[in-house]
BAVEXVEX-902617 format. One record per residue (C-alpha): residue number from 1; residue in one letter; x, z, y. Coordinates in steps of 0.2 Angstrom, whole numbers, m for minus. Layout:
N
{atom NUM,"A",{X,Z,Y}}
...
***
This chain:
517
{atom 1,"M",{m97,159,m13}}
{atom 2,"A",{m100,142,m21}}
{atom 3,"M",{m87,128,m19}}
{atom 4,"K",{m91,113,m10}}
{atom 5,"K",{m92,96,m18}}
{atom 6,"L",{m78,83,m18}}
{atom 7,"P",{m84,67,m8}}
{atom 8,"I",{m77,54,m21}}
{atom 9,"G",{m82,37,m15}}
{atom 10,"I",{m93,43,m1}}
{atom 11,"Q",{m90,32,15}}
{atom 12,"S",{m105,39,25}}
{atom 13,"F",{m100,53,38}}
{atom 14,"S",{m119,58,39}}
{atom 15,"V",{m120,60,20}}
{atom 16,"I",{m104,71,19}}
{atom 17,"R",{m110,82,34}}
{atom 18,"S",{m128,84,28}}
{atom 19,"G",{m123,92,11}}
{atom 20,"P",{m110,104,4}}
{atom 21,"W",{m96,91,4}}
{atom 22,"Y",{m78,94,9}}
{atom 23,"Y",{m72,85,25}}
{atom 24,"V",{m55,83,33}}
{atom 25,"D",{m59,84,52}}
{atom 26,"K",{m52,68,60}}
{atom 27,"T",{m64,68,75}}
{atom 28,"R",{m51,72,88}}
{atom 29,"Y",{m45,54,86}}
{atom 30,"V",{m62,48,91}}
{atom 31,"K",{m60,57,108}}
{atom 32,"E",{m43,51,110}}
{atom 33,"L",{m46,33,107}}
{atom 34,"V",{m62,32,118}}
{atom 35,"D",{m53,41,132}}
{atom 36,"K",{m37,30,132}}
{atom 37,"G",{m44,12,128}}
{atom 38,"K",{m58,0,123}}
{atom 39,"Y",{m52,m12,110}}
{atom 40,"Y",{m43,m6,95}}
{atom 41,"F",{m36,m13,78}}
{atom 42,"L",{m30,m3,63}}
{atom 43,"S",{m23,m9,47}}
{atom 44,"R",{m22,3,32}}
{atom 45,"P",{m22,0,13}}
{atom 46,"R",{m38,0,3}}
{atom 47,"R",{m46,17,m2}}
{atom 48,"F",{m38,26,13}}
{atom 49,"G",{m54,32,22}}
{atom 50,"K",{m55,17,35}}
{atom 51,"S",{m74,15,32}}
{atom 52,"L",{m77,34,33}}
{atom 53,"F",{m68,35,50}}
{atom 54,"L",{m77,20,56}}
{atom 55,"D",{m94,28,52}}
{atom 56,"T",{m88,44,61}}
{atom 57,"I",{m86,34,77}}
{atom 58,"R",{m103,26,74}}
{atom 59,"Q",{m112,43,72}}
{atom 60,"A",{m103,49,88}}
{atom 61,"F",{m109,35,98}}
{atom 62,"L",{m126,36,91}}
{atom 63,"G",{m127,54,98}}
{atom 64,"R",{m129,63,81}}
{atom 65,"K",{m123,79,87}}
{atom 66,"E",{m130,89,72}}
{atom 67,"F",{m117,81,61}}
{atom 68,"F",{m102,87,71}}
{atom 69,"K",{m105,105,71}}
{atom 70,"G",{m89,115,68}}
{atom 71,"L",{m79,99,71}}
{atom 72,"Y",{m67,95,85}}
{atom 73,"L",{m79,83,93}}
{atom 74,"Y",{m93,94,94}}
{atom 75,"D",{m87,102,110}}
{atom 76,"H",{m78,87,117}}
{atom 77,"W",{m91,73,118}}
{atom 78,"D",{m105,69,130}}
{atom 79,"W",{m120,71,118}}
{atom 80,"D",{m133,67,132}}
{atom 81,"K",{m129,48,129}}
{atom 82,"N",{m131,37,115}}
{atom 83,"W",{m125,19,114}}
{atom 84,"P",{m131,4,104}}
{atom 85,"V",{m119,1,89}}
{atom 86,"I",{m117,m15,80}}
{atom 87,"R",{m108,m13,63}}
{atom 88,"I",{m100,m28,55}}
{atom 89,"S",{m94,m25,37}}
{atom 90,"F",{m88,m38,24}}
{atom 91,"G",{m83,m24,11}}
{atom 92,"S",{m97,m27,m1}}
{atom 93,"G",{m96,m41,m14}}
{atom 94,"I",{m84,m56,m15}}
{atom 95,"V",{m85,m71,m3}}
{atom 96,"R",{m81,m87,m12}}
{atom 97,"S",{m84,m100,1}}
{atom 98,"V",{m88,m103,19}}
{atom 99,"Q",{m107,m105,14}}
{atom 100,"E",{m107,m87,7}}
{atom 101,"L",{m98,m80,22}}
{atom 102,"K",{m111,m88,34}}
{atom 103,"G",{m124,m80,22}}
{atom 104,"S",{m117,m63,25}}
{atom 105,"M",{m116,m66,44}}
{atom 106,"E",{m134,m72,44}}
{atom 107,"S",{m139,m56,35}}
{atom 108,"M",{m131,m45,48}}
{atom 109,"L",{m139,m55,62}}
{atom 110,"I",{m156,m51,54}}
{atom 111,"D",{m152,m32,53}}
{atom 112,"W",{m147,m32,71}}
{atom 113,"K",{m163,m40,76}}
{atom 114,"N",{m173,m28,66}}
{atom 115,"D",{m163,m13,72}}
{atom 116,"F",{m165,m17,91}}
{atom 117,"E",{m182,m26,90}}
{atom 118,"F",{m178,m42,99}}
{atom 119,"Q",{m179,m61,94}}
{atom 120,"Y",{m165,m74,95}}
{atom 121,"E",{m167,m89,106}}
{atom 122,"K",{m151,m98,100}}
{atom 123,"S",{m147,m106,83}}
{atom 124,"S",{m129,m105,80}}
{atom 125,"I",{m121,m89,72}}
{atom 126,"N",{m109,m86,86}}
{atom 127,"D",{m123,m88,100}}
{atom 128,"R",{m134,m76,91}}
{atom 129,"F",{m120,m63,89}}
{atom 130,"M",{m117,m64,108}}
{atom 131,"E",{m136,m62,110}}
{atom 132,"A",{m136,m47,99}}
{atom 133,"I",{m123,m39,110}}
{atom 134,"K",{m131,m43,126}}
{atom 135,"K",{m149,m38,121}}
{atom 136,"A",{m144,m22,112}}
{atom 137,"S",{m135,m17,128}}
{atom 138,"L",{m149,m21,139}}
{atom 139,"Q",{m162,m13,128}}
{atom 140,"K",{m152,4,127}}
{atom 141,"G",{m146,3,145}}
{atom 142,"Q",{m128,6,139}}
{atom 143,"R",{m114,m6,134}}
{atom 144,"A",{m113,m10,115}}
{atom 145,"V",{m101,m3,103}}
{atom 146,"V",{m95,m15,90}}
{atom 147,"L",{m87,m8,74}}
{atom 148,"V",{m79,m21,61}}
{atom 149,"D",{m75,m15,44}}
{atom 150,"E",{m65,m25,31}}
{atom 151,"Y",{m63,m39,44}}
{atom 152,"D",{m51,m48,33}}
{atom 153,"K",{m59,m46,15}}
{atom 154,"P",{m67,m64,15}}
{atom 155,"I",{m49,m71,17}}
{atom 156,"L",{m41,m59,5}}
{atom 157,"D",{m55,m64,m8}}
{atom 158,"N",{m48,m81,m8}}
{atom 159,"I",{m29,m78,m5}}
{atom 160,"E",{m25,m88,m21}}
{atom 161,"R",{m36,m103,m15}}
{atom 162,"A",{m26,m107,1}}
{atom 163,"G",{m38,m121,7}}
{atom 164,"I",{m54,m111,6}}
{atom 165,"A",{m45,m96,14}}
{atom 166,"R",{m40,m107,29}}
{atom 167,"E",{m58,m113,31}}
{atom 168,"I",{m64,m95,30}}
{atom 169,"R",{m51,m89,42}}
{atom 170,"E",{m56,m102,55}}
{atom 171,"E",{m75,m97,53}}
{atom 172,"L",{m70,m79,56}}
{atom 173,"K",{m59,m84,71}}
{atom 174,"N",{m74,m92,79}}
{atom 175,"F",{m85,m77,75}}
{atom 176,"Y",{m73,m64,82}}
{atom 177,"S",{m70,m74,98}}
{atom 178,"V",{m87,m69,104}}
{atom 179,"L",{m80,m52,108}}
{atom 180,"K",{m68,m59,121}}
{atom 181,"D",{m83,m67,131}}
{atom 182,"A",{m94,m52,128}}
{atom 183,"D",{m82,m40,137}}
{atom 184,"E",{m95,m34,151}}
{atom 185,"F",{m107,m29,138}}
{atom 186,"L",{m95,m19,127}}
{atom 187,"E",{m91,m1,128}}
{atom 188,"F",{m79,1,113}}
{atom 189,"V",{m73,m11,99}}
{atom 190,"F",{m64,m5,83}}
{atom 191,"I",{m58,m17,70}}
{atom 192,"T",{m51,m12,53}}
{atom 193,"G",{m44,m20,38}}
{atom 194,"V",{m30,m20,25}}
{atom 195,"T",{m19,m34,32}}
{atom 196,"K",{m14,m38,50}}
{atom 197,"F",{m18,m56,54}}
{atom 198,"S",{m9,m63,69}}
{atom 199,"K",{m19,m63,85}}
{atom 200,"V",{m16,m82,86}}
{atom 201,"S",{m23,m85,69}}
{atom 202,"L",{m38,m74,69}}
{atom 203,"F",{m41,m65,86}}
{atom 204,"S",{m36,m80,98}}
{atom 205,"G",{m40,m75,116}}
{atom 206,"L",{m43,m56,112}}
{atom 207,"N",{m27,m51,120}}
{atom 208,"Q",{m33,m34,125}}
{atom 209,"L",{m34,m29,107}}
{atom 210,"Q",{m22,m14,104}}
{atom 211,"D",{m15,m13,87}}
{atom 212,"I",{m12,6,83}}
{atom 213,"T",{m7,3,65}}
{atom 214,"L",{11,9,69}}
{atom 215,"H",{7,20,84}}
{atom 216,"P",{15,37,79}}
{atom 217,"A",{1,46,88}}
{atom 218,"Y",{m11,38,75}}
{atom 219,"A",{0,39,60}}
{atom 220,"T",{m12,52,51}}
{atom 221,"I",{m29,44,57}}
{atom 222,"C",{m32,40,39}}
{atom 223,"G",{m26,50,24}}
{atom 224,"Y",{m23,69,22}}
{atom 225,"T",{m8,78,29}}
{atom 226,"Q",{0,92,19}}
{atom 227,"H",{m8,105,31}}
{atom 228,"E",{m25,97,29}}
{atom 229,"L",{m23,96,11}}
{atom 230,"E",{m19,115,9}}
{atom 231,"Q",{m31,120,22}}
{atom 232,"V",{m47,111,17}}
{atom 233,"F",{m45,111,m2}}
{atom 234,"T",{m37,128,m4}}
{atom 235,"D",{m50,133,m17}}
{atom 236,"W",{m45,118,m28}}
{atom 237,"L",{m26,119,m27}}
{atom 238,"E",{m15,127,m39}}
{atom 239,"P",{1,132,m30}}
{atom 240,"K",{12,129,m44}}
{atom 241,"L",{7,111,m44}}
{atom 242,"L",{9,107,m26}}
{atom 243,"K",{27,100,m28}}
{atom 244,"K",{21,88,m42}}
{atom 245,"L",{6,83,m32}}
{atom 246,"K",{17,79,m17}}
{atom 247,"C",{28,69,m28}}
{atom 248,"W",{14,59,m36}}
{atom 249,"Y",{3,55,m21}}
{atom 250,"N",{11,59,m4}}
{atom 251,"G",{23,48,5}}
{atom 252,"Y",{13,35,15}}
{atom 253,"N",{21,34,32}}
{atom 254,"W",{16,24,48}}
{atom 255,"L",{30,31,59}}
{atom 256,"G",{23,49,59}}
{atom 257,"E",{19,63,47}}
{atom 258,"K",{18,57,29}}
{atom 259,"V",{0,57,21}}
{atom 260,"Y",{m8,58,5}}
{atom 261,"N",{m20,44,m1}}
{atom 262,"P",{m37,53,m1}}
{atom 263,"F",{m44,44,m16}}
{atom 264,"D",{m30,50,m27}}
{atom 265,"I",{m32,68,m21}}
{atom 266,"L",{m51,69,m24}}
{atom 267,"L",{m49,61,m41}}
{atom 268,"H",{m35,72,m46}}
{atom 269,"L",{m44,88,m40}}
{atom 270,"S",{m59,82,m50}}
{atom 271,"E",{m51,78,m66}}
{atom 272,"G",{m36,89,m66}}
{atom 273,"E",{m24,76,m72}}
{atom 274,"F",{m10,66,m64}}
{atom 275,"R",{m14,48,m66}}
{atom 276,"P",{m13,32,m55}}
{atom 277,"Y",{m31,33,m48}}
{atom 278,"W",{m28,23,m33}}
{atom 279,"F",{m17,10,m41}}
{atom 280,"E",{m30,7,m55}}
{atom 281,"T",{m44,2,m42}}
{atom 282,"G",{m35,m14,m39}}
{atom 283,"T",{m24,m25,m50}}
{atom 284,"P",{m11,m34,m39}}
{atom 285,"S",{m10,m49,m49}}
{atom 286,"F",{m7,m61,m35}}
{atom 287,"L",{7,m50,m28}}
{atom 288,"I",{15,m49,m45}}
{atom 289,"R",{15,m68,m47}}
{atom 290,"L",{22,m70,m30}}
{atom 291,"L",{37,m58,m34}}
{atom 292,"M",{40,m67,m51}}
{atom 293,"D",{39,m84,m43}}
{atom 294,"K",{51,m80,m30}}
{atom 295,"S",{63,m72,m43}}
{atom 296,"Y",{63,m56,m33}}
{atom 297,"Y",{77,m44,m37}}
{atom 298,"L",{66,m29,m41}}
{atom 299,"P",{78,m15,m38}}
{atom 300,"N",{77,m20,m19}}
{atom 301,"L",{60,m12,m18}}
{atom 302,"E",{68,5,m19}}
{atom 303,"S",{76,2,m2}}
{atom 304,"L",{71,m14,7}}
{atom 305,"K",{77,m19,25}}
{atom 306,"A",{64,m28,35}}
{atom 307,"G",{62,m34,53}}
{atom 308,"E",{46,m33,62}}
{atom 309,"E",{42,m51,57}}
{atom 310,"L",{41,m46,39}}
{atom 311,"I",{30,m31,41}}
{atom 312,"G",{20,m37,56}}
{atom 313,"D",{8,m52,56}}
{atom 314,"F",{1,m59,40}}
{atom 315,"D",{m7,m76,37}}
{atom 316,"V",{m12,m88,24}}
{atom 317,"D",{2,m100,29}}
{atom 318,"R",{15,m86,30}}
{atom 319,"I",{15,m75,14}}
{atom 320,"Y",{30,m65,11}}
{atom 321,"P",{32,m52,m3}}
{atom 322,"E",{38,m39,9}}
{atom 323,"N",{24,m41,21}}
{atom 324,"L",{11,m40,7}}
{atom 325,"L",{19,m26,m2}}
{atom 326,"F",{19,m15,14}}
{atom 327,"Q",{2,m20,21}}
{atom 328,"T",{m7,m17,4}}
{atom 329,"G",{1,0,2}}
{atom 330,"Y",{14,m3,m12}}
{atom 331,"L",{28,0,0}}
{atom 332,"T",{29,11,15}}
{atom 333,"I",{41,15,29}}
{atom 334,"K",{55,26,25}}
{atom 335,"E",{65,24,41}}
{atom 336,"K",{65,15,57}}
{atom 337,"I",{82,10,64}}
{atom 338,"K",{82,6,82}}
{atom 339,"R",{91,m10,88}}
{atom 340,"D",{93,m18,105}}
{atom 341,"A",{84,m34,100}}
{atom 342,"Q",{71,m27,88}}
{atom 343,"P",{70,m12,76}}
{atom 344,"I",{74,m13,57}}
{atom 345,"Y",{62,m4,45}}
{atom 346,"I",{68,3,28}}
{atom 347,"L",{54,1,16}}
{atom 348,"G",{52,9,m1}}
{atom 349,"Y",{39,16,m13}}
{atom 350,"P",{28,29,m6}}
{atom 351,"N",{27,40,m21}}
{atom 352,"L",{29,41,m40}}
{atom 353,"E",{11,34,m43}}
{atom 354,"V",{15,17,m35}}
{atom 355,"R",{33,17,m41}}
{atom 356,"V",{29,19,m60}}
{atom 357,"S",{13,8,m59}}
{atom 358,"L",{19,m7,m50}}
{atom 359,"N",{34,m8,m62}}
{atom 360,"D",{23,m6,m77}}
{atom 361,"H",{12,m21,m70}}
{atom 362,"L",{28,m31,m68}}
{atom 363,"L",{33,m28,m86}}
{atom 364,"T",{15,m33,m92}}
{atom 365,"Y",{18,m50,m83}}
{atom 366,"L",{35,m52,m91}}
{atom 367,"V",{31,m46,m109}}
{atom 368,"K",{13,m52,m110}}
{atom 369,"N",{10,m41,m125}}
{atom 370,"Y",{3,m25,m118}}
{atom 371,"Y",{5,m16,m135}}
{atom 372,"E",{23,m21,m136}}
{atom 373,"K",{27,m16,m119}}
{atom 374,"Q",{20,1,m122}}
{atom 375,"Q",{30,3,m138}}
{atom 376,"I",{46,m1,m129}}
{atom 377,"R",{42,11,m114}}
{atom 378,"V",{39,25,m126}}
{atom 379,"A",{54,21,m137}}
{atom 380,"L",{65,20,m121}}
{atom 381,"Y",{60,37,m114}}
{atom 382,"D",{62,45,m132}}
{atom 383,"A",{80,37,m133}}
{atom 384,"V",{85,44,m116}}
{atom 385,"E",{77,61,m120}}
{atom 386,"A",{87,61,m136}}
{atom 387,"N",{103,55,m127}}
{atom 388,"D",{104,41,m140}}
{atom 389,"L",{113,27,m131}}
{atom 390,"N",{114,16,m147}}
{atom 391,"K",{95,16,m147}}
{atom 392,"I",{94,11,m129}}
{atom 393,"K",{106,m4,m132}}
{atom 394,"E",{95,m9,m147}}
{atom 395,"I",{79,m8,m137}}
{atom 396,"F",{85,m19,m124}}
{atom 397,"H",{94,m31,m136}}
{atom 398,"S",{77,m33,m145}}
{atom 399,"F",{68,m36,m129}}
{atom 400,"F",{79,m49,m122}}
{atom 401,"A",{79,m58,m138}}
{atom 402,"S",{60,m59,m138}}
{atom 403,"I",{59,m68,m121}}
{atom 404,"P",{54,m86,m123}}
{atom 405,"Y",{67,m99,m118}}
{atom 406,"H",{56,m108,m106}}
{atom 407,"W",{55,m92,m96}}
{atom 408,"Y",{74,m93,m93}}
{atom 409,"Q",{72,m111,m88}}
{atom 410,"R",{60,m108,m74}}
{atom 411,"N",{68,m93,m67}}
{atom 412,"Q",{81,m96,m54}}
{atom 413,"M",{89,m79,m57}}
{atom 414,"A",{91,m80,m76}}
{atom 415,"G",{110,m84,m74}}
{atom 416,"Y",{114,m69,m63}}
{atom 417,"E",{115,m50,m66}}
{atom 418,"G",{101,m47,m54}}
{atom 419,"Y",{89,m55,m67}}
{atom 420,"Y",{94,m43,m81}}
{atom 421,"A",{96,m28,m70}}
{atom 422,"S",{78,m31,m63}}
{atom 423,"I",{71,m30,m81}}
{atom 424,"V",{81,m15,m86}}
{atom 425,"Y",{76,m7,m69}}
{atom 426,"A",{58,m10,m72}}
{atom 427,"Y",{58,m3,m89}}
{atom 428,"F",{67,13,m84}}
{atom 429,"T",{56,15,m69}}
{atom 430,"A",{40,11,m78}}
{atom 431,"S",{44,25,m91}}
{atom 432,"G",{44,38,m77}}
{atom 433,"L",{63,41,m77}}
{atom 434,"D",{72,46,m61}}
{atom 435,"V",{81,30,m57}}
{atom 436,"T",{92,27,m41}}
{atom 437,"V",{98,9,m38}}
{atom 438,"E",{112,3,m26}}
{atom 439,"D",{118,20,m22}}
{atom 440,"A",{132,20,m10}}
{atom 441,"T",{149,29,m13}}
{atom 442,"S",{165,28,m3}}
{atom 443,"H",{171,15,m15}}
{atom 444,"G",{156,4,m16}}
{atom 445,"R",{138,3,m23}}
{atom 446,"I",{132,9,m40}}
{atom 447,"D",{120,m3,m48}}
{atom 448,"M",{110,11,m56}}
{atom 449,"T",{110,29,m60}}
{atom 450,"I",{97,39,m71}}
{atom 451,"Q",{95,58,m69}}
{atom 452,"F",{88,66,m84}}
{atom 453,"G",{88,85,m83}}
{atom 454,"D",{106,90,m82}}
{atom 455,"R",{112,73,m88}}
{atom 456,"L",{117,58,m77}}
{atom 457,"Y",{120,40,m83}}
{atom 458,"V",{130,29,m71}}
{atom 459,"I",{126,10,m76}}
{atom 460,"E",{135,m6,m70}}
{atom 461,"F",{128,m23,m74}}
{atom 462,"K",{139,m39,m76}}
{atom 463,"V",{136,m57,m83}}
{atom 464,"V",{151,m62,m93}}
{atom 465,"E",{151,m80,m87}}
{atom 466,"L",{154,m73,m70}}
{atom 467,"D",{165,m59,m74}}
{atom 468,"Q",{177,m56,m89}}
{atom 469,"E",{170,m45,m103}}
{atom 470,"G",{174,m27,m101}}
{atom 471,"K",{173,m28,m82}}
{atom 472,"A",{157,m18,m80}}
{atom 473,"L",{164,m1,m87}}
{atom 474,"E",{181,m5,m80}}
{atom 475,"Q",{173,m6,m62}}
{atom 476,"I",{165,11,m64}}
{atom 477,"K",{181,19,m69}}
{atom 478,"S",{192,11,m56}}
{atom 479,"K",{180,15,m42}}
{atom 480,"R",{176,32,m49}}
{atom 481,"Y",{157,30,m45}}
{atom 482,"W",{152,47,m54}}
{atom 483,"E",{162,58,m42}}
{atom 484,"K",{148,60,m30}}
{atom 485,"F",{136,67,m44}}
{atom 486,"E",{148,79,m52}}
{atom 487,"S",{139,94,m44}}
{atom 488,"K",{122,88,m49}}
{atom 489,"A",{125,86,m68}}
{atom 490,"N",{133,95,m83}}
{atom 491,"E",{135,79,m92}}
{atom 492,"I",{139,62,m85}}
{atom 493,"Y",{139,46,m95}}
{atom 494,"I",{146,29,m88}}
{atom 495,"I",{139,14,m96}}
{atom 496,"G",{144,m4,m94}}
{atom 497,"V",{131,m17,m98}}
{atom 498,"E",{136,m35,m99}}
{atom 499,"F",{125,m50,m102}}
{atom 500,"S",{127,m69,m106}}
{atom 501,"K",{117,m82,m98}}
{atom 502,"E",{121,m93,m113}}
{atom 503,"S",{115,m82,m127}}
{atom 504,"R",{102,m74,m115}}
{atom 505,"N",{106,m56,m121}}
{atom 506,"I",{117,m41,m120}}
{atom 507,"V",{134,m46,m127}}
{atom 508,"N",{143,m30,m123}}
{atom 509,"F",{136,m12,m121}}
{atom 510,"E",{149,2,m120}}
{atom 511,"W",{150,19,m113}}
{atom 512,"E",{160,35,m112}}
{atom 513,"M",{155,53,m109}}
{atom 514,"L",{166,60,m95}}
{atom 515,"N",{176,76,m97}}
{atom 516,"L",{171,85,m81}}
{atom 517,"Y",{181,101,m84}}
***
């Protein structure tokens, strides 16, 4: 029996269901959403299947029963009805101004007029949007369905130009406000995007909009679960690689079962290599600059505590690194801690792909010279593999010596151990090594540990102007940080790394190999 084709980049439900393509059945969610409510909002990172799910809803409301044969919805939908569907998408192209945004809106208005064969009587965009909803509803004898894809992209296209982003936000706010007054003509509304703008800033008055982004019942509405992966793509999967596949691409969590990024899975199955396919589709340059400008302590990204205000509403006037990292998919929820006032979320990297790739991009920003960065990464991995601690010292000493003086002048963290620890951490992590930071023991927190096969390195960082020289290694010894790892390694090395903010480099790098027996 011939294998089906992998639907790489296909966002059309009808195309997938018309040919020999693999499809992960998400149609039960269409039934649940329609049965339980009317206005919905969903935020998910790019390349997560939002557009495909939106088109699935579209085809169901259009009554295209033939596309659903063999799927859940085939036996759970009223196929005798079909509704007028108005689709809004800002996914194609880049909007650089309010004028270009209005041009996109005008183009959609023309499409709706042609689709439903009516003429506009009003002149403004908002008035004609309302007309389209009313006339489509009256023509079909059913209330209209409005599906909005990439609702926030025009703003995100201009996120580094705050003035233009605000103008576009206000234009979109007026446009979306039509949905509030069109309630009697609307059957169902579903809005998707990458970020979650506050209702006040973008959906003013649309208070009935239900946000299902962090609703546990819809945690797997986009993305592939482990069961879906193994059930649908069984012909492509090599059982011996499932563990590695999970490490590389699984881990996205919206308070339910973890999921894989579909784009990663399809590209990996097609090419047979473990590469950062999803990460490579978008360079997070603005995010990198935001982290650097705020002198962010990079090891915190492994396990970051955030309240609802930091993972919730996003706006041009309130851009926090934590919020942007979570909503764009570079961090995900590891744990939700319930509190009386409001919950606390523990955020961290979803998987190895994001962990390695994001730190690699952070290093590119720091080093500037891509070739030099790659050379250091390779040399560092080789040194760890060879257990050559003198070489590790030499690599970092050379790197810190190469950083221009003006970089230290403009970086507020440059006088603190966190700055140096951030760079060391980024290099080890970008090299693909198994790094753990701020690991708690009964005696305190370890700055960093690195596991390499049956060897473990326990590392403490200090700045000599803040602590006396030799304190780093002494602290590891006095607190016996290695004890919790004795069962996990045959060899344990304790390493004290000390920097000077005056010389801007490593001034003391000492280690000992412990006798475990």
